[in-house]
N, CA, C and O atoms as a printed pandas DataFrame, in Angstrom:
     atom_number atom_name residue_name chain_id  residue_number  x_coord  y_coord  z_coord
0              1         N          UNK        A               1  -76.253   18.598   10.270
1              2        CA          UNK        A               1  -76.270   18.942    8.859
2              3         C          UNK        A               1  -75.534   17.849    8.091
3              4         O          UNK        A               1  -74.407   17.491    8.433
4              5         N          UNK        A               2  -76.173   17.327    7.061
5              6        CA          UNK        A               2  -75.561   16.345    6.181
6              7         C          UNK        A               2  -75.234   17.062    4.875
7              8         O          UNK        A               2  -76.114   17.675    4.271
8              9         N          UNK        A               3  -73.998   16.994    4.438
9             10        CA          UNK        A               3  -73.578   17.678    3.220
10            11         C          UNK        A               3  -73.996   16.856    2.004
11            12         O          UNK        A               3  -73.591   15.701    1.877
12            13         N          UNK        A               4  -74.795   17.429    1.112
13            14        CA          UNK        A               4  -75.198   16.693   -0.087
14            15         C          UNK        A               4  -74.056   16.615   -1.091
15            16         O          UNK        A               4  -73.250   17.538   -1.203
16            17         N          UNK        A               5  -73.995   15.509   -1.815
17            18        CA          UNK        A               5  -73.039   15.337   -2.899
18            19         C          UNK        A               5  -73.739   14.646   -4.061
19            20         O          UNK        A               5  -74.733   13.943   -3.877
20            21         N          UNK        A               6  -73.207   14.855   -5.251
21            22        CA          UNK        A               6  -73.772   14.231   -6.446
22            23         C          UNK        A               6  -73.723   12.716   -6.287
23            24         O          UNK        A               6  -72.709   12.158   -5.869
24            25         N          UNK        A               7  -74.825   12.061   -6.624
25            26        CA          UNK        A               7  -74.924   10.615   -6.536
26            27         C          UNK        A               7  -75.604   10.099   -5.283
27            28         O          UNK        A               7  -75.962    8.923   -5.226
28            29         N          UNK        A               8  -75.793   10.947   -4.272
29            30        CA          UNK        A               8  -76.479   10.511   -3.051
30            31         C          UNK        A               8  -77.958   10.286   -3.346
31            32         O          UNK        A               8  -78.539   10.941   -4.211
32            33         N          UNK        A               9  -78.545    9.368   -2.629
33            34        CA          UNK        A               9  -79.966    9.056   -2.755
34            35         C          UNK        A               9  -80.728    9.806   -1.667
35            36         O          UNK        A               9  -80.299    9.847   -0.514
36            37         N          UNK        A              10  -81.856   10.397   -2.040
37            38        CA          UNK        A              10  -82.743   11.085   -1.097
38            39         C          UNK        A              10  -84.173   10.689   -1.414
39            40         O          UNK        A              10  -84.435   10.048   -2.432
40            41         N          UNK        A              11  -85.089   11.066   -0.552
41            42        CA          UNK        A              11  -86.508   10.915   -0.838
42            43         C          UNK        A              11  -87.039   12.245   -1.329
43            44         O          UNK        A              11  -86.735   13.294   -0.762
44            45         N          UNK        A              12  -87.833   12.197   -2.386
45            46        CA          UNK        A              12  -88.473   13.374   -2.954
46            47         C          UNK        A              12  -89.944   13.347   -2.571
47            48         O          UNK        A              12  -90.607   12.319   -2.703
48            49         N          UNK        A              13  -90.450   14.476   -2.098
49            50        CA          UNK        A              13  -91.848   14.580   -1.659
50            51         C          UNK        A              13  -92.582   15.652   -2.441
51            52         O          UNK        A              13  -91.993   16.647   -2.864
52            53         N          UNK        A              14  -93.877   15.434   -2.627
53            54        CA          UNK        A              14  -94.760   16.441   -3.200
54            55         C          UNK        A              14  -95.957   16.597   -2.266
55            56         O          UNK        A              14  -96.213   15.735   -1.426
56            57         N          UNK        A              15  -96.675   17.685   -2.415
57            58        CA          UNK        A              15  -97.941   17.792   -1.691
58            59         C          UNK        A              15  -98.864   16.748   -2.294
59            60         O          UNK        A              15  -99.183   16.802   -3.482
60            61         N          UNK        A              16  -99.279   15.824   -1.496
61            62        CA          UNK        A              16 -100.139   14.768   -2.020
62            63         C          UNK        A              16 -100.605   13.881   -0.906
63            64         O          UNK        A              16 -100.414   14.175    0.274
64            65         N          UNK        A              17 -101.216   12.794   -1.293
65            66        CA          UNK        A              17 -101.751   11.841   -0.337
66            67         C          UNK        A              17 -100.591   11.083    0.290
67            68         O          UNK        A              17  -99.694   10.631   -0.421
68            69         N          UNK        A              18 -100.596   10.941    1.590
69            70        CA          UNK        A              18  -99.563   10.183    2.277
70            71         C          UNK        A              18 -100.190    9.237    3.277
71            72         O          UNK        A              18 -100.174    9.498    4.480
72            73         N          UNK        A              19 -100.736    8.149    2.793
73            74        CA          UNK        A              19 -101.371    7.182    3.686
74            75         C          UNK        A              19 -100.535    5.924    3.709
75            76         O          UNK        A              19  -99.544    5.822    2.986
76            77         N          UNK        A              20 -100.919    4.970    4.527
77            78        CA          UNK        A              20 -100.191    3.710    4.573
78            79         C          UNK        A              20 -100.326    2.946    3.261
79            80         O          UNK        A              20  -99.460    2.132    2.938
80            81         N          UNK        A              21 -101.388    3.186    2.497
81            82        CA          UNK        A              21 -101.566    2.504    1.218
82            83         C          UNK        A              21 -100.776    3.181    0.107
83            84         O          UNK        A              21 -100.323    2.504   -0.816
84            85         N          UNK        A              22 -100.600    4.478    0.166
85            86        CA          UNK        A              22  -99.862    5.208   -0.858
86            87         C          UNK        A              22  -98.919    6.182   -0.169
87            88         O          UNK        A              22  -99.359    7.126    0.487
88            89         N          UNK        A              23  -97.659    5.954   -0.315
89            90        CA          UNK        A              23  -96.673    6.852    0.287
90            91         C          UNK        A              23  -96.219    7.823   -0.782
91            92         O          UNK        A              23  -95.980    7.430   -1.924
92            93         N          UNK        A              24  -96.100    9.081   -0.421
93            94        CA          UNK        A              24  -95.777   10.074   -1.433
94            95         C          UNK        A              24  -94.287   10.297   -1.624
95            96         O          UNK        A              24  -93.907   11.171   -2.403
96            97         N          UNK        A              25  -93.407    9.531   -0.934
97            98        CA          UNK        A              25  -91.993    9.710   -1.190
98            99         C          UNK        A              25  -91.586    8.910   -2.423
99           100         O          UNK        A              25  -92.093    7.819   -2.682
100          101         N          UNK        A              26  -90.657    9.488   -3.168
101          102        CA          UNK        A              26  -90.107    8.848   -4.356
102          103         C          UNK        A              26  -88.586    8.816   -4.185
103          104         O          UNK        A              26  -88.009    9.705   -3.559
104          105         N          UNK        A              27  -87.950    7.806   -4.734
105          106        CA          UNK        A              27  -86.489    7.743   -4.711
106          107         C          UNK        A              27  -85.943    8.768   -5.695
107          108         O          UNK        A              27  -86.498    8.959   -6.777
108          109         N          UNK        A              28  -84.851    9.424   -5.312
109          110        CA          UNK        A              28  -84.235   10.420   -6.188
110          111         C          UNK        A              28  -82.723   10.405   -5.999
111          112         O          UNK        A              28  -82.218   10.123   -4.912
112          113         N          UNK        A              29  -82.020   10.712   -7.070
113          114        CA          UNK        A              29  -80.561   10.823   -7.037
114          115         C          UNK        A              29  -80.199   12.286   -7.196
115          116         O          UNK        A              29  -80.741   12.973   -8.063
116          117         N          UNK        A              30  -79.286   12.767   -6.366
117          118        CA          UNK        A              30  -78.800   14.140   -6.470
118          119         C          UNK        A              30  -77.914   14.242   -7.713
119          120         O          UNK        A              30  -76.951   13.489   -7.857
120          121         N          UNK        A              31  -78.244   15.175   -8.611
121          122        CA          UNK        A              31  -77.473   15.358   -9.842
122          123         C          UNK        A              31  -76.669   16.649   -9.860
123          124         O          UNK        A              31  -75.737   16.787  -10.652
124          125         N          UNK        A              32  -77.017   17.590   -9.003
125          126        CA          UNK        A              32  -76.254   18.832   -8.853
126          127         C          UNK        A              32  -76.524   19.385   -7.468
127          128         O          UNK        A              32  -77.643   19.308   -6.960
128          129         N          UNK        A              33  -75.488   19.942   -6.865
129          130        CA          UNK        A              33  -75.618   20.561   -5.551
130          131         C          UNK        A              33  -75.425   22.060   -5.712
131          132         O          UNK        A              33  -74.368   22.514   -6.149
132          133         N          UNK        A              34  -76.451   22.825   -5.357
133          134        CA          UNK        A              34  -76.350   24.287   -5.358
134          135         C          UNK        A              34  -75.761   24.761   -4.039
135          136         O          UNK        A              34  -74.873   25.613   -4.008
136          137         N          UNK        A              35  -76.277   24.188   -2.938
137          138        CA          UNK        A              35  -75.758   24.458   -1.599
138          139         C          UNK        A              35  -76.311   23.374   -0.672
139          140         O          UNK        A              35  -76.949   22.432   -1.140
140          141         N          UNK        A              36  -76.077   23.494    0.618
141          142        CA          UNK        A              36  -76.507   22.456    1.563
142          143         C          UNK        A              36  -78.024   22.277    1.637
143          144         O          UNK        A              36  -78.501   21.295    2.205
144          145         N          UNK        A              37  -78.783   23.209    1.072
145          146        CA          UNK        A              37  -80.247   23.135    1.142
146          147         C          UNK        A              37  -80.947   23.290   -0.209
147          148         O          UNK        A              37  -82.145   23.568   -0.260
148          149         N          UNK        A              38  -80.190   23.107   -1.315
149          150        CA          UNK        A              38  -80.798   23.211   -2.645
150          151         C          UNK        A              38  -80.044   22.304   -3.612
151          152         O          UNK        A              38  -78.827   22.415   -3.764
152          153         N          UNK        A              39  -80.792   21.390   -4.274
153          154        CA          UNK        A              39  -80.172   20.424   -5.184
154          155         C          UNK        A              39  -81.035   20.226   -6.427
155          156         O          UNK        A              39  -82.220   20.561   -6.431
156          157         N          UNK        A              40  -80.431   19.679   -7.480
157          158        CA          UNK        A              40  -81.166   19.162   -8.626
158          159         C          UNK        A              40  -81.253   17.652   -8.454
159          160         O          UNK        A              40  -80.359   17.034   -7.876
160          161         N          UNK        A              41  -82.332   17.060   -8.958
161          162        CA          UNK        A              41  -82.573   15.636   -8.767
162          163         C          UNK        A              41  -83.001   14.949  -10.050
163          164         O          UNK        A              41  -83.483   15.589  -10.985
164          165         N          UNK        A              42  -82.818   13.645  -10.079
165          166        CA          UNK        A              42  -83.481   12.764  -11.025
166          167         C          UNK        A              42  -84.396   11.910  -10.152
167          168         O          UNK        A              42  -83.924   11.080   -9.375
168          169         N          UNK        A              43  -85.714   12.118  -10.281
169          170        CA          UNK        A              43  -86.703   11.470   -9.423
170          171         C          UNK        A              43  -87.265   10.245  -10.138
171          172         O          UNK        A              43  -87.619   10.308  -11.315
172          173         N          UNK        A              44  -87.342    9.133   -9.411
173          174        CA          UNK        A              44  -87.837    7.877   -9.974
174          175         C          UNK        A              44  -89.178    7.513   -9.349
175          176         O          UNK        A              44  -89.347    7.564   -8.130
176          177         N          UNK        A              45  -90.128    7.145  -10.209
177          178        CA          UNK        A              45  -91.402    6.621   -9.721
178          179         C          UNK        A              45  -91.797    5.449  -10.596
179          180         O          UNK        A              45  -90.974    4.958  -11.368
180          181         N          UNK        A              46  -93.027    4.989  -10.497
181          182        CA          UNK        A              46  -93.442    3.803  -11.235
182          183         C          UNK        A              46  -93.578    4.022  -12.738
183          184         O          UNK        A              46  -93.822    3.068  -13.476
184          185         N          UNK        A              47  -93.426    5.259  -13.203
185          186        CA          UNK        A              47  -93.509    5.526  -14.640
186          187         C          UNK        A              47  -92.163    5.887  -15.253
187          188         O          UNK        A              47  -92.079    6.089  -16.465
188          189         N          UNK        A              48  -91.121    5.971  -14.456
189          190        CA          UNK        A              48  -89.803    6.298  -14.989
190          191         C          UNK        A              48  -89.106    7.381  -14.192
191          192         O          UNK        A              48  -89.344    7.545  -12.995
192          193         N          UNK        A              49  -88.239    8.120  -14.875
193          194        CA          UNK        A              49  -87.428    9.135  -14.214
194          195         C          UNK        A              49  -87.814   10.527  -14.709
195          196         O          UNK        A              49  -88.131   10.722  -15.882
196          197         N          UNK        A              50  -87.780   11.491  -13.785
197          198        CA          UNK        A              50  -88.130   12.877  -14.088
198          199         C          UNK        A              50  -87.078   13.798  -13.478
199          200         O          UNK        A              50  -86.772   13.682  -12.292
200          201         N          UNK        A              51  -86.514   14.724  -14.284
201          202        CA          UNK        A              51  -85.571   15.681  -13.692
202          203         C          UNK        A              51  -86.315   16.765  -12.916
203          204         O          UNK        A              51  -87.398   17.193  -13.317
204          205         N          UNK        A              52  -85.737   17.200  -11.820
205          206        CA          UNK        A              52  -86.276   18.310  -11.024
206          207         C          UNK        A              52  -85.118   19.235  -10.692
207          208         O          UNK        A              52  -84.046   18.782  -10.291
208          209         N          UNK        A              53  -85.336   20.530  -10.859
209          210        CA          UNK        A              53  -84.274   21.494  -10.605
210          211         C          UNK        A              53  -84.603   22.370   -9.401
211          212         O          UNK        A              53  -85.766   22.646   -9.109
212          213         N          UNK        A              54  -83.552   22.795   -8.715
213          214        CA          UNK        A              54  -83.660   23.698   -7.573
214          215         C          UNK        A              54  -84.690   23.220   -6.548
215          216         O          UNK        A              54  -85.633   23.936   -6.209
216          217         N          UNK        A              55  -84.488   22.014   -6.073
217          218        CA          UNK        A              55  -85.385   21.404   -5.085
218          219         C          UNK        A              55  -84.836   21.677   -3.686
219          220         O          UNK        A              55  -83.665   21.399   -3.427
220          221         N          UNK        A              56  -85.652   22.215   -2.781
221          222        CA          UNK        A              56  -85.188   22.411   -1.408
222          223         C          UNK        A              56  -84.830   21.065   -0.762
223          224         O          UNK        A              56  -85.601   20.108   -0.841
224          225         N          UNK        A              57  -83.658   21.002   -0.125
225          226        CA          UNK        A              57  -83.233   19.822    0.618
226          227         C          UNK        A              57  -83.433   20.106    2.099
227          228         O          UNK        A              57  -82.780   20.980    2.669
228          229         N          UNK        A              58  -84.342   19.360    2.714
229          230        CA          UNK        A              58  -84.649   19.550    4.128
230          231         C          UNK        A              58  -83.619   18.790    4.951
231          232         O          UNK        A              58  -83.511   17.568    4.852
232          233         N          UNK        A              59  -82.870   19.515    5.759
233          234        CA          UNK        A              59  -81.904   18.903    6.665
234          235         C          UNK        A              59  -82.651   18.402    7.902
235          236         O          UNK        A              59  -83.757   18.869    8.172
236          237         N          UNK        A              60  -82.075   17.464    8.663
237          238        CA          UNK        A              60  -82.788   16.884    9.811
238          239         C          UNK        A              60  -83.343   17.920   10.796
239          240         O          UNK        A              60  -84.384   17.689   11.412
240          241         N          UNK        A              61  -82.667   19.040   10.946
241          242        CA          UNK        A              61  -83.112   20.051   11.907
242          243         C          UNK        A              61  -84.104   21.059   11.316
243          244         O          UNK        A              61  -84.595   21.928   12.036
244          245         N          UNK        A              62  -84.404   20.955   10.018
245          246        CA          UNK        A              62  -85.285   21.914    9.335
246          247         C          UNK        A              62  -86.753   21.508    9.413
247          248         O          UNK        A              62  -87.077   20.334    9.592
248          249         N          UNK        A              63  -87.631   22.496    9.276
249          250        CA          UNK        A              63  -89.064   22.222    9.143
250          251         C          UNK        A              63  -89.360   21.900    7.689
251          252         O          UNK        A              63  -88.699   22.412    6.785
252          253         N          UNK        A              64  -90.357   21.051    7.465
253          254        CA          UNK        A              64  -90.718   20.678    6.101
254          255         C          UNK        A              64  -91.509   21.804    5.440
255          256         O          UNK        A              64  -92.457   22.317    6.034
256          257         N          UNK        A              65  -91.136   22.198    4.224
257          258        CA          UNK        A              65  -91.862   23.252    3.515
258          259         C          UNK        A              65  -93.095   22.696    2.806
259          260         O          UNK        A              65  -93.258   21.482    2.690
260          261         N          UNK        A              66  -93.946   23.580    2.342
261          262        CA          UNK        A              66  -95.070   23.178    1.498
262          263         C          UNK        A              66  -94.527   22.970    0.091
263          264         O          UNK        A              66  -93.499   23.541   -0.272
264          265         N          UNK        A              67  -95.209   22.165   -0.690
265          266        CA          UNK        A              67  -94.785   21.938   -2.069
266          267         C          UNK        A              67  -93.740   20.843   -2.171
267          268         O          UNK        A              67  -93.635   19.984   -1.294
268          269         N          UNK        A              68  -92.970   20.879   -3.244
269          270        CA          UNK        A              68  -91.957   19.866   -3.484
270          271         C          UNK        A              68  -90.696   20.130   -2.660
271          272         O          UNK        A              68  -90.261   21.271   -2.501
272          273         N          UNK        A              69  -90.127   19.047   -2.142
273          274        CA          UNK        A              69  -88.858   19.127   -1.427
274          275         C          UNK        A              69  -88.266   17.730   -1.367
275          276         O          UNK        A              69  -88.933   16.752   -1.706
276          277         N          UNK        A              70  -87.027   17.635   -0.941
277          278        CA          UNK        A              70  -86.421   16.325   -0.721
278          279         C          UNK        A              70  -85.813   16.296    0.674
279          280         O          UNK        A              70  -85.566   17.337    1.283
280          281         N          UNK        A              71  -85.577   15.089    1.165
281          282        CA          UNK        A              71  -85.041   14.916    2.517
282          283         C          UNK        A              71  -84.223   13.643    2.556
283          284         O          UNK        A              71  -84.379   12.756    1.717
284          285         N          UNK        A              72  -83.352   13.570    3.541
285          286        CA          UNK        A              72  -82.552   12.377    3.757
286          287         C          UNK        A              72  -83.436   11.247    4.252
287          288         O          UNK        A              72  -84.416   11.486    4.957
288          289         N          UNK        A              73  -83.095   10.012    3.885
289          290        CA          UNK        A              73  -83.819    8.849    4.383
290          291         C          UNK        A              73  -83.446    8.626    5.851
291          292         O          UNK        A              73  -82.357    9.016    6.273
292          293         N          UNK        A              74  -84.335    8.005    6.632
293          294        CA          UNK        A              74  -84.075    7.836    8.062
294          295         C          UNK        A              74  -82.730    7.193    8.381
295          296         O          UNK        A              74  -82.058    7.624    9.318
296          297         N          UNK        A              75  -82.318    6.168    7.624
297          298        CA          UNK        A              75  -81.036    5.526    7.942
298          299         C          UNK        A              75  -79.862    6.471    7.717
299          300         O          UNK        A              75  -78.842    6.355    8.396
300          301         N          UNK        A              76  -79.990    7.413    6.767
301          302        CA          UNK        A              76  -78.906    8.367    6.527
302          303         C          UNK        A              76  -78.773    9.339    7.701
303          304         O          UNK        A              76  -77.665    9.728    8.070
304          305         N          UNK        A              77  -79.898    9.724    8.279
305          306        CA          UNK        A              77  -79.874   10.639    9.419
306          307         C          UNK        A              77  -79.241    9.943   10.625
307          308         O          UNK        A              77  -78.435   10.542   11.336
308          309         N          UNK        A              78  -79.607    8.678   10.853
309          310        CA          UNK        A              78  -79.052    7.919   11.967
310          311         C          UNK        A              78  -77.559    7.705   11.763
311          312         O          UNK        A              78  -76.775    7.859   12.699
312          313         N          UNK        A              79  -77.161    7.349   10.536
313          314        CA          UNK        A              79  -75.745    7.118   10.245
314          315         C          UNK        A              79  -74.930    8.387   10.468
315          316         O          UNK        A              79  -73.822    8.328   11.000
316          317         N          UNK        A              80  -75.472    9.530   10.065
317          318        CA          UNK        A              80  -74.766   10.803   10.244
318          319         C          UNK        A              80  -74.556   11.142   11.717
319          320         O          UNK        A              80  -73.616   11.850   12.077
320          321         N          UNK        A              81  -75.451   10.622   12.563
321          322        CA          UNK        A              81  -75.311   10.891   13.996
322          323         C          UNK        A              81  -74.299    9.954   14.656
323          324         O          UNK        A              81  -73.978   10.103   15.835
324          325         N          UNK        A              82  -73.798    8.984   13.880
325          326        CA          UNK        A              82  -72.769    8.077   14.388
326          327         C          UNK        A              82  -73.297    6.903   15.174
327          328         O          UNK        A              82  -72.530    6.250   15.881
328          329         N          UNK        A              83  -74.601    6.607   15.076
329          330        CA          UNK        A              83  -75.149    5.522   15.885
330          331         C          UNK        A              83  -75.895    4.493   15.047
331          332         O          UNK        A              83  -76.850    3.878   15.520
332          333         N          UNK        A              84  -75.462    4.305   13.802
333          334        CA          UNK        A              84  -76.189    3.430   12.900
334          335         C          UNK        A              84  -76.309    1.996   13.406
335          336         O          UNK        A              84  -77.412    1.452   13.449
336          337         N          UNK        A              85  -75.198    1.378   13.788
337          338        CA          UNK        A              85  -75.278   -0.036   14.126
338          339         C          UNK        A              85  -74.568   -0.407   15.418
339          340         O          UNK        A              85  -74.576   -1.574   15.812
340          341         N          UNK        A              86  -73.965    0.549   16.074
341          342        CA          UNK        A              86  -73.229    0.240   17.280
342          343         C          UNK        A              86  -71.845   -0.324   17.002
343          344         O          UNK        A              86  -71.157   -0.771   17.919
344          345         N          UNK        A              87  -71.430   -0.302   15.715
345          346        CA          UNK        A              87  -70.097   -0.801   15.383
346          347         C          UNK        A              87  -69.033    0.081   16.012
347          348         O          UNK        A              87  -69.220    1.286   16.175
348          349         N          UNK        A              88  -67.926   -0.532   16.357
349          350        CA          UNK        A              88  -66.806    0.226   16.906
350          351         C          UNK        A              88  -66.017    0.839   15.768
351          352         O          UNK        A              88  -65.982    0.302   14.661
352          353         N          UNK        A              89  -65.388    1.961   16.046
353          354        CA          UNK        A              89  -64.565    2.625   15.049
354          355         C          UNK        A              89  -63.413    1.739   14.632
355          356         O          UNK        A              89  -62.895    0.972   15.445
356          357         N          UNK        A              90  -62.998    1.833   13.364
357          358        CA          UNK        A              90  -61.886    1.041   12.857
358          359         C          UNK        A              90  -60.643    1.272   13.713
359          360         O          UNK        A              90  -60.325    2.403   14.080
360          361         N          UNK        A              91  -59.960    0.194   14.017
361          362        CA          UNK        A              91  -58.736    0.292   14.804
362          363         C          UNK        A              91  -58.942    0.335   16.302
363          364         O          UNK        A              91  -57.970    0.399   17.054
364          365         N          UNK        A              92  -60.193    0.301   16.756
365          366        CA          UNK        A              92  -60.456    0.409   18.200
366          367         C          UNK        A              92  -60.673   -0.941   18.860
367          368         O          UNK        A              92  -60.842   -1.016   20.077
368          369         N          UNK        A              93  -60.670   -2.028   18.055
369          370        CA          UNK        A              93  -60.886   -3.361   18.613
370          371         C          UNK        A              93  -59.578   -4.144   18.680
371          372         O          UNK        A              93  -58.712   -3.996   17.817
372          373         N          UNK        A              94  -59.443   -4.960   19.690
373          374        CA          UNK        A              94  -58.294   -5.839   19.787
374          375         C          UNK        A              94  -58.613   -7.133   19.068
375          376         O          UNK        A              94  -59.673   -7.727   19.266
376          377         N          UNK        A              95  -57.693   -7.557   18.240
377          378        CA          UNK        A              95  -57.922   -8.802   17.475
378          379         C          UNK        A              95  -57.227   -9.956   18.143
379          380         O          UNK        A              95  -57.299  -11.085   17.656
């Protein structure tokens, strides 16, 4: 489970075409957190920004719902698992 906070970036999805030529994810910023699975967003696409309220936030272990929802980007899921780059924890290396 990744805890959402205001200002985090997520991908926003709608029911639509999802091919290699047109991807249906849009960049979005979390503007309000209702709980770990419900947020308000400012969604950005090629025409500008659109507010969205009460958007389901799909956690990595959740199934994707029909309709509009948002989800963490792949690098955020990997980072949350602690294996983003193989870096050692601060203070664990000898200098």
